[in-house]
DSSP file (Angstrom, degrees, kcal/mol; ACC not computed):
  #  RESIDUE AA STRUCTURE BP1 BP2  ACC     N-H-->O    O-->H-N    N-H-->O    O-->H-N    TCO  KAPPA ALPHA  PHI   PSI    X-CA   Y-CA   Z-CA
    1    1 A M              0   0    0      0, 0.0    32,-0.2     0, 0.0     2,-0.1   0.000 360.0 360.0 360.0 148.2  104.3   37.4   98.8
    2    2 A E        -     0   0    0     30,-0.6     4,-0.1     1,-0.1     0, 0.0  -0.447 360.0-148.3 -81.8 161.3  105.9   34.3  100.2
    3    3 A K        +     0   0    0     -2,-0.1    -1,-0.1     2,-0.1    20,-0.0   0.652  65.9  50.8-110.4 -15.5  104.0   32.1  102.6
    4    4 A G  S    S-     0   0    0      1,-0.2    30,-0.1    14,-0.0    -2,-0.1  -0.716  89.9 -73.8-124.2 176.6  106.7   30.7  105.0
    5    5 A P        -     0   0    0      0, 0.0    -1,-0.2     0, 0.0     2,-0.1  -0.174  49.9-131.2 -62.2 159.1  109.7   31.6  107.2
    6    6 A S    >   -     0   0    0     28,-0.1     3,-1.6     9,-0.1     4,-0.2  -0.407  30.8 -92.7 -97.4 173.5  112.9   32.5  105.3
    7    7 A T  T 3  S+     0   0    0      1,-0.3     3,-0.3    -2,-0.1    28,-0.0   0.552 125.7  62.3 -62.1  -9.8  116.4   31.4  105.8
    8    8 A Y  T >   +     0   0    0      1,-0.2     3,-2.4     2,-0.1    -1,-0.3   0.407  67.8 106.8 -92.3  -3.9  116.7   34.3  108.1
    9    9 A A  G X   +     0   0    0     -3,-1.6     3,-2.6     1,-0.3    -1,-0.2   0.780  66.0  70.5 -48.7 -37.7  114.1   33.1  110.6
   10   10 A E  G 3  S+     0   0    0     -3,-0.3    -1,-0.3     1,-0.3    -2,-0.1   0.719  92.6  59.6 -61.6 -17.0  116.9   32.2  113.2
   11   11 A Y  G <  S+     0   0    0     -3,-2.4    73,-2.8    72,-0.1    -1,-0.3   0.515  95.8  73.9 -89.5  -0.2  117.4   35.9  113.7
   12   12 A W  B <  S-a   84   0A   0     -3,-2.6    73,-0.2    71,-0.3     3,-0.1  -0.546  96.6-108.7 -95.9 164.9  113.9   36.4  114.8
   13   13 A T  S    S-     0   0    0     71,-2.0     2,-0.3     1,-0.2    72,-0.1   0.791 100.5 -10.6 -71.6 -21.0  112.4   35.4  118.1
   14   14 A S     >  -     0   0    0     70,-0.3     4,-1.9    -5,-0.1    -1,-0.2  -0.971  66.9-108.6-158.3 166.5  110.5   32.8  116.2
   15   15 A E  H  > S+     0   0    0     -2,-0.3     4,-2.3     1,-0.2     5,-0.2   0.892 120.5  54.5 -63.1 -35.5  109.6   31.7  112.7
   16   16 A Y  H  > S+     0   0    0      2,-0.2     4,-3.3     1,-0.2     5,-0.3   0.925 105.1  53.4 -60.7 -44.7  106.1   32.9  113.3
   17   17 A A  H  > S+     0   0    0      2,-0.2     4,-2.9     1,-0.2     5,-0.3   0.940 108.7  50.0 -56.0 -48.2  107.3   36.3  114.3
   18   18 A E  H  X S+     0   0    0     -4,-1.9     4,-2.7     1,-0.2    -2,-0.2   0.964 117.0  38.8 -55.2 -58.3  109.2   36.6  111.1
   19   19 A V  H  X S+     0   0    0     -4,-2.3     4,-2.4     1,-0.2    -2,-0.2   0.913 116.4  51.2 -61.7 -44.9  106.2   35.6  108.9
   20   20 A N  H  X S+     0   0    0     -4,-3.3     4,-1.8     2,-0.2    -1,-0.2   0.953 112.9  44.5 -61.5 -51.7  103.7   37.6  111.0
   21   21 A H  H  X>S+     0   0    0     -4,-2.9     4,-3.0    -5,-0.3     5,-0.6   0.890 110.5  55.5 -63.6 -37.6  105.7   40.8  110.9
   22   22 A F  H  X5S+     0   0    0     -4,-2.7     4,-2.0    -5,-0.3     5,-0.5   0.957 108.8  46.2 -61.4 -43.2  106.4   40.4  107.2
   23   23 A Y  H  <5S+     0   0    0     -4,-2.4    -1,-0.2     1,-0.2     4,-0.2   0.857 118.3  45.5 -66.0 -33.8  102.7   40.1  106.4
   24   24 A F  H  <5S+     0   0    0     -4,-1.8     4,-0.2    -5,-0.2    -2,-0.2   0.912 131.7   8.5 -73.5 -45.2  102.0   43.2  108.6
   25   25 A H  H  X5S+     0   0    0     -4,-3.0     4,-0.9    -5,-0.1     3,-0.2   0.687 100.0  84.2-109.9 -23.0  104.8   45.5  107.5
   26   26 A A  T ><XS+     0   0    0     -4,-2.0     5,-2.9    -5,-0.6     3,-0.5   0.837  89.6  54.9 -68.1 -36.5  106.7   44.5  104.6
   27   27 A Y  G >45S+     0   0    0     -5,-0.5     3,-1.6     1,-0.2    -1,-0.2   0.942 106.9  52.4 -64.0 -42.3  104.2   45.9  101.9
   28   28 A D  G 345S+     0   0    0      1,-0.3    -1,-0.2    -3,-0.2    -2,-0.2   0.711 110.8  47.8 -64.8 -21.5  104.4   49.3  103.4
   29   29 A M  G <<5S-     0   0    0     -4,-0.9    -1,-0.3    -3,-0.5    -2,-0.2   0.279 121.2-106.3-105.0  13.9  108.2   49.2  103.3
   30   30 A G  T < 5S+     0   0    0     -3,-1.6     2,-0.4    -4,-0.3    -3,-0.2   0.694  71.3 140.0  79.3  23.0  108.3   48.1   99.7
   31   31 A Y      < +     0   0    0     -5,-2.9    -1,-0.2     1,-0.1    -2,-0.1  -0.840  24.5 172.4-102.0 131.6  109.3   44.5  100.2
   32   32 A T        +     0   0    0     -2,-0.4   -30,-0.6     1,-0.1     2,-0.4   0.764  69.4  58.0 -96.1 -35.9  107.7   41.6   98.2
   33   33 A Y  S  > S-     0   0    0    -32,-0.2     4,-2.2     1,-0.1     3,-0.4  -0.795  72.4-141.0-109.6 131.2  110.0   38.8   99.4
   34   34 A I  H  > S+     0   0    0     -2,-0.4     4,-2.8     1,-0.2     5,-0.2   0.841 103.7  59.5 -57.6 -33.7  110.4   37.7  103.1
   35   35 A T  H  > S+     0   0    0      2,-0.2     4,-2.6     1,-0.2    -1,-0.2   0.889 105.9  47.1 -66.3 -39.6  114.1   37.2  102.6
   36   36 A D  H  > S+     0   0    0     -3,-0.4     4,-1.9     2,-0.2    -2,-0.2   0.891 113.9  48.7 -73.5 -39.2  114.6   40.9  101.5
   37   37 A Y  H  X S+     0   0    0     -4,-2.2     4,-2.1     2,-0.2    -2,-0.2   0.955 114.5  44.7 -63.2 -46.7  112.5   42.1  104.5
   38   38 A S  H  X S+     0   0    0     -4,-2.8     4,-2.9     1,-0.2    -2,-0.2   0.900 111.9  51.5 -59.8 -42.8  114.4   39.9  107.0
   39   39 A Q  H  X S+     0   0    0     -4,-2.6     4,-3.0     1,-0.2    -1,-0.2   0.907 109.9  50.7 -62.7 -40.4  117.7   40.9  105.5
   40   40 A A  H  X S+     0   0    0     -4,-1.9     4,-2.4     1,-0.2    -1,-0.2   0.906 109.0  51.2 -60.3 -41.7  116.7   44.6  105.8
   41   41 A A  H  X S+     0   0    0     -4,-2.1     4,-2.9     2,-0.2    -2,-0.2   0.920 111.2  46.7 -65.9 -41.1  115.8   44.1  109.4
   42   42 A I  H  X S+     0   0    0     -4,-2.9     4,-1.8     2,-0.2    -2,-0.2   0.969 112.3  51.2 -61.9 -45.8  119.3   42.4  110.2
   43   43 A N  H  X S+     0   0    0     -4,-3.0     4,-1.2     1,-0.2    -2,-0.2   0.928 113.0  46.3 -58.2 -46.8  121.1   45.2  108.3
   44   44 A F  H  < S+     0   0    0     -4,-2.4     3,-0.3     1,-0.2    -1,-0.2   0.885 107.7  55.5 -61.4 -41.8  119.1   47.8  110.5
   45   45 A A  H  < S+     0   0    0     -4,-2.9    -1,-0.2     1,-0.2    -2,-0.2   0.881 113.6  41.6 -60.8 -35.0  119.8   46.0  113.7
   46   46 A L  H  < S+     0   0    0     -4,-1.8    -1,-0.2    -3,-0.2    -2,-0.2   0.636  92.7 113.9 -79.4 -19.3  123.5   46.1  113.0
   47   47 A K     <  -     0   0    0     -4,-1.2     2,-0.3    -3,-0.3    -3,-0.0  -0.190  42.1-176.9 -64.5 145.5  123.4   49.7  111.7
   48   48 A K        +     0   0    0      4,-0.0     2,-0.2     3,-0.0     3,-0.1  -0.893  19.6 112.6-130.6 164.0  125.2   52.5  113.6
   49   49 A G  S >  S-     0   0    0     -2,-0.3     3,-1.5     3,-0.1    -2,-0.0  -0.810  71.8 -79.5 149.8 167.2  125.4   56.2  113.1
   50   50 A D  T 3  S+     0   0    0      1,-0.3    -1,-0.1    -2,-0.2     0, 0.0   0.736 122.3  58.8 -73.1 -16.8  124.5   59.7  114.3
   51   51 A N  T 3  S+     0   0    0     -3,-0.1    19,-2.9    18,-0.1     2,-0.4   0.435  90.0  87.1 -84.8  -1.6  121.0   59.3  112.8
   52   52 A I  E <   -B   69   0A   0     -3,-1.5     2,-0.3    17,-0.2    17,-0.2  -0.835  54.0-177.9-104.8 133.1  120.2   56.2  115.0
   53   53 A I  E     +B   68   0A   0     15,-2.7    15,-3.1    -2,-0.4     2,-0.3  -0.928   9.4 169.6-125.3 154.6  118.8   56.7  118.5
   54   54 A S  E     -B   67   0A   0     -2,-0.3    55,-2.2    13,-0.2     2,-0.3  -0.992  15.5-170.0-159.8 157.0  118.0   53.8  120.9
   55   55 A F  E     -BC  66 108A   0     11,-2.4    11,-3.0    -2,-0.3     2,-0.5  -0.988  26.7-115.9-149.0 161.1  117.1   53.0  124.4
   56   56 A T  E     -BC  65 107A   0     51,-2.6    50,-2.3    -2,-0.3    51,-1.9  -0.888  33.6-128.1 -99.3 129.8  116.8   49.9  126.5
   57   57 A A  E     - C   0 105A   0      7,-3.0    48,-0.2    -2,-0.5    44,-0.1  -0.203  22.3-106.0 -70.0 158.3  113.4   49.0  127.8
   58   58 A N    > > -     0   0    0     46,-3.4     5,-1.9     5,-0.1     3,-1.5  -0.182  45.7 -85.8 -74.6-178.2  112.4   48.2  131.5
   59   59 A E  G > 5S+     0   0    0      1,-0.3     3,-2.3     3,-0.2    -1,-0.1   0.807 122.7  72.1 -61.4 -31.3  111.7   44.9  132.8
   60   60 A K  G 3 5S+     0   0    0      1,-0.3    -1,-0.3     2,-0.1    44,-0.0   0.844 109.5  35.2 -53.8 -28.3  108.0   45.1  131.7
   61   61 A K  G X 5S-     0   0    0     -3,-1.5     3,-1.1    43,-0.2    -1,-0.3   0.042 122.1-106.3-112.8  19.6  109.4   44.7  128.1
   62   62 A F  T < 5 -     0   0    0     -3,-2.3    18,-0.4     1,-0.3    -3,-0.2   0.805  63.3 -71.7  66.1  33.9  112.2   42.3  129.1
   63   63 A H  T 3 <S+     0   0    0     -5,-1.9    -1,-0.3     1,-0.1    -4,-0.1   0.836  81.4 169.3  52.1  38.5  115.0   44.9  128.7
   64   64 A S    <   -     0   0    0     -3,-1.1    -7,-3.0    -6,-0.4     2,-0.5  -0.401  35.9-113.2 -75.2 159.5  114.8   44.9  124.9
   65   65 A T  E     -BD  56  78A   0     13,-3.2    13,-3.0    -9,-0.2     2,-0.5  -0.823  24.1-159.3 -96.4 127.9  116.5   47.5  122.7
   66   66 A Y  E     -BD  55  77A   0    -11,-3.0   -11,-2.4    -2,-0.5     2,-0.4  -0.928  14.5-174.7-107.3 130.8  114.4   49.8  120.9
   67   67 A K  E     -BD  54  76A   0      9,-2.9     9,-2.1    -2,-0.5     2,-0.4  -0.972   9.2-179.5-138.0 134.8  116.0   51.5  117.9
   68   68 A Y  E     -BD  53  75A   0    -15,-3.1   -15,-2.7    -2,-0.4     2,-0.6  -0.988  20.4-145.7-140.0 139.6  114.9   54.3  115.4
   69   69 A D  E  >  -B   52   0A   0      5,-2.3     4,-2.2    -2,-0.4   -17,-0.2  -0.918   8.9-157.9-102.5 116.3  116.6   55.9  112.4
   70   70 A V  T  4 S+     0   0    0    -19,-2.9    -1,-0.1    -2,-0.6    24,-0.1   0.739  91.9  46.3 -68.0 -20.3  115.5   59.7  112.2
   71   71 A E  T  4 S+     0   0    0    -20,-0.4    -1,-0.2     1,-0.1   -19,-0.1   0.811 123.8  27.9 -89.6 -30.1  116.4   59.8  108.5
   72   72 A T  T  4 S-     0   0    0     -3,-0.2    -2,-0.2   -21,-0.2     3,-0.1   0.577  94.7-129.8-108.2 -17.1  114.8   56.6  107.2
   73   73 A N     <  +     0   0    0     -4,-2.2     2,-0.2     1,-0.3    -3,-0.1   0.527  53.5 152.7  77.0   6.4  112.0   56.3  109.8
   74   74 A E        -     0   0    0     -5,-0.2    -5,-2.3    15,-0.2     2,-0.4  -0.440  22.7-171.9 -74.3 145.3  112.9   52.7  110.5
   75   75 A F  E     +DE  68  88A   0     13,-2.4    13,-2.3    -7,-0.2     2,-0.3  -0.998   6.2 174.0-139.3 134.4  112.1   51.2  113.8
   76   76 A I  E     -DE  67  87A   0     -9,-2.1    -9,-2.9    -2,-0.4     2,-0.4  -0.972  21.2-148.9-138.1 156.4  113.1   47.8  115.4
   77   77 A I  E     -DE  66  86A   0      9,-1.8     8,-3.3    -2,-0.3     9,-1.2  -1.000  16.2-167.7-121.0 124.0  112.9   46.0  118.6
   78   78 A I  E     -DE  65  84A   0    -13,-3.0   -13,-3.2    -2,-0.4     6,-0.2  -0.955  19.5-125.6-114.9 129.7  115.6   43.6  119.5
   79   79 A S    >   -     0   0    0      4,-3.8     3,-2.9    -2,-0.4   -16,-0.1  -0.206  30.2-100.5 -71.8 166.0  115.3   41.2  122.3
   80   80 A R  T 3  S+     0   0    0    -18,-0.4    -1,-0.1     1,-0.3   -17,-0.1   0.765 124.6  51.9 -53.7 -31.0  117.7   40.9  125.2
   81   81 A D  T 3  S-     0   0    0      2,-0.1    -1,-0.3   -68,-0.0    -2,-0.1   0.174 125.3 -99.8 -92.8   9.6  119.2   37.8  123.5
   82   82 A G  S <  S+     0   0    0     -3,-2.9     2,-0.3     1,-0.3    -2,-0.1   0.613  75.8 137.4  89.0  11.6  119.7   39.6  120.2
   83   83 A K        -     0   0    0      1,-0.1    -4,-3.8   -70,-0.0     2,-0.3  -0.699  59.5-105.4 -97.2 151.3  116.7   38.4  118.2
   84   84 A I  E     +aE  12  78A   0    -73,-2.8   -71,-2.0    -2,-0.3   -70,-0.3  -0.570  35.3 174.6 -65.1 118.3  114.4   40.5  116.0
   85   85 A V  E     -     0   0A   0     -8,-3.3     2,-0.3     1,-0.4    -7,-0.2   0.812  67.0 -20.3 -96.2 -38.1  111.1   41.2  117.7
   86   86 A T  E     - E   0  77A   0     -9,-1.2    -9,-1.8   -45,-0.0    -1,-0.4  -0.981  52.3-167.5-162.4 152.2  109.6   43.6  115.1
   87   87 A Y  E     + E   0  76A   0     -2,-0.3     2,-0.3   -11,-0.2   -11,-0.2  -0.941  32.3 119.1-149.8 124.3  110.8   45.9  112.2
   88   88 A Y  E     - E   0  75A   0    -13,-2.3   -13,-2.4    -2,-0.3   -62,-0.1  -0.961  62.4 -89.7-165.6-179.7  108.6   48.5  110.5
   89   89 A L        -     0   0    0     -2,-0.3   -15,-0.2   -15,-0.2     2,-0.2  -0.946  43.8-135.6-107.6 108.6  108.1   52.3  109.6
   90   90 A P    >   -     0   0    0      0, 0.0     3,-2.0     0, 0.0     6,-0.1  -0.434   7.5-135.5 -66.2 130.3  106.0   53.8  112.4
   91   91 A E  T 3  S+     0   0    0      1,-0.3    -2,-0.0    -2,-0.2   -18,-0.0   0.814 106.6  46.3 -55.7 -31.8  103.2   56.0  111.0
   92   92 A D  T >> S-     0   0    0      1,-0.3     3,-1.0     2,-0.1     4,-0.8   0.204  95.8-161.0-104.4  17.5  104.0   58.7  113.6
   93   93 A G  H X>  +     0   0    0     -3,-2.0     4,-1.8     1,-0.2     3,-0.9  -0.050  66.7   1.9  49.3-132.9  107.8   58.6  113.1
   94   94 A I  H 3> S+     0   0    0      1,-0.3     4,-2.8     2,-0.2     5,-0.3   0.900 129.9  61.0 -60.4 -43.0  110.0   60.0  115.8
   95   95 A D  H <> S+     0   0    0     -3,-1.0     4,-1.7     1,-0.3    -1,-0.3   0.842 103.0  50.4 -60.9 -28.7  107.0   60.8  118.0
   96   96 A Y  H <X S+     0   0    0     -3,-0.9     4,-2.0    -4,-0.8    -1,-0.3   0.925 109.4  51.3 -70.2 -41.7  106.0   57.2  118.1
   97   97 A F  H  X S+     0   0    0     -4,-1.8     4,-1.5     1,-0.2     3,-0.4   0.958 110.7  47.7 -49.2 -55.8  109.6   56.3  119.1
   98   98 A Y  H  X S+     0   0    0     -4,-2.8     4,-2.3     1,-0.3    -1,-0.2   0.844 108.0  57.1 -66.3 -32.1  109.6   58.8  122.0
   99   99 A S  H  X S+     0   0    0     -4,-1.7     4,-2.0    -5,-0.3    -1,-0.3   0.885 104.9  51.9 -59.9 -36.1  106.1   57.5  123.0
  100  100 A Q  H  X S+     0   0    0     -4,-2.0     4,-3.3    -3,-0.4     5,-0.3   0.885 108.0  49.7 -65.8 -37.2  107.6   54.1  123.4
  101  101 A F  H  X S+     0   0    0     -4,-1.5     4,-2.8     3,-0.2    -2,-0.2   0.920 107.8  54.6 -69.6 -40.2  110.4   55.4  125.6
  102  102 A D  H  < S+     0   0    0     -4,-2.3    -2,-0.2     1,-0.2    -1,-0.2   0.889 117.8  36.9 -57.3 -43.3  107.7   57.2  127.7
  103  103 A K  H  < S+     0   0    0     -4,-2.0    -2,-0.2    -5,-0.1    -1,-0.2   0.883 140.2   5.2 -73.6 -44.7  105.9   53.8  128.2
  104  104 A Y  H  < S+     0   0    0     -4,-3.3   -46,-3.4    -5,-0.2   -43,-0.2   0.464  87.1 127.8-126.7   1.8  108.8   51.4  128.4
  105  105 A G  E  <  +C   57   0A   0     -4,-2.8   -48,-0.2    -5,-0.3     3,-0.1  -0.333  19.5 169.9 -75.2 138.8  112.1   53.2  128.5
  106  106 A D  E     -     0   0A   0    -50,-2.3     2,-0.3     1,-0.4   -49,-0.2   0.689  69.6 -18.6-107.3 -53.5  114.6   52.5  131.2
  107  107 A Y  E     -C   56   0A   0    -51,-1.9   -51,-2.6   -49,-0.0    -1,-0.4  -0.996  65.7-105.3-158.1 150.8  117.7   54.3  129.9
  108  108 A W  E      C   55   0A   0     -2,-0.3   -53,-0.3   -53,-0.2   -55,-0.0  -0.505 360.0 360.0 -74.0 143.9  119.1   55.7  126.6
  109  109 A N              0   0    0    -55,-2.2   -54,-0.2    -2,-0.2    -1,-0.1   0.401 360.0 360.0 -89.0 360.0  121.8   54.0  124.9
């Protein structure tokens, strides 16, 4: 595994966030390289389709967008200014996504 931020760090809330989330989640997602993990996060952030559900969080979570793919189990949080907060495969899948809406959801997108 790589040790520092990638060339995609600018798409994250910080270089630290990219590296930290890479170490926490990349292995479970099958990624060895931080560039591959970050590119996948960017691709998912831009992805649209019928299998994608999302909501905007309340002010407690700074109006971030929470996005989930019901087919691939991918989950991402995107900050109000378009930066990636986190990207991973939640263990509880769609139940986890709905629990996030129950805690922080303001409205469905």
